[in-house]
N, C-alpha and C positions, 0 to 999 in steps of 0.2 A: 788422584790424591789418595794416599794411604789412610785407612780408617784407624781409629784408636786401638781397636781390638787387634787389627793386623799388625800394627806397630808393636804393641805390647807382646803379642804372642811370638813375634819374631825375636824380640829382645830377650824374652824369657825362655825361648826354645821349646814352646809348647804350642799345640794347635789352637786356633781360635775357639773351636768347640770346647776344648778342655778349659780354656781361659774363662769362657762364659759360664760353663758348668761350675767351676770353682768360685766364680763371683757370685752366682746365685746361691750356692751352698753357704758361702760366707755371710750373705745377707740373711738367709734362713737362720743360721746359727746366732747371728746378732739379734734378730727378732726374738728368738727363744730366750737368750740371755737377758734381754731387756724385760720381757714379760716375767721371767723368774725373779728378777731384781725387784720389780714392782710388787710381786706376791710376797717376797721376803720383807719388804717395807710394811705391808699390811700385817703380816705375822708379828713383826716386832711391835707395831702400834698397839695390837690387842693382846700380845703375849700368848698367842695360840699357835699351834703347829699345823692344824688342818682346817679346811673349809668347814668341816662338820663341827669342829670345836668353836669356830666363830659363830656359826649358826646357833649352837647351844648357848653360847655366851649372850647372844642377842635375845634369845628366847627366855633365859632365866634372869635377864636384867643386869648381869654383871658387867655389861658394857652399854654405853648409851646408844640407843637405836639409831640416832642420826649423828654421825654419818656412817655408822657401822653397816647399815643395810646397803648403802651405796658402795662401800668397800667390799662387801660380800658379793655384790653383783659384778664389780670390777674383777674380783678374784675369779669368779666363775667364767667371765669372759676371757680372762688371761689364760686360764686352763684350756678353754676351747681353742684359743689362738695357738697355744703351744701344740696342742694335738693336731691342728690343721697344718702347722708348719712342719711338724715331724712327718706327716704323711707325704709332704712334698719332697722329702730327701730322696 
């Protein structure tokens, strides 16, 4: 029985290895885009451009601490996720 990757690679005229590599690369790029989109939502929510600006806004009270601290943590985690995914390319 032919595997899905064998069938696709034959149909597309590329090796299974290349097909798998391109699939993994597409997954990594998708993960990065999703994380960047979530960061953009946080930026828009607080009207800031950088993580440091959000931190300052929390510290000086120009944004409400809750949920800003949670969003700050999410932003930091998304940046770490993006960095990790970029290292996998």
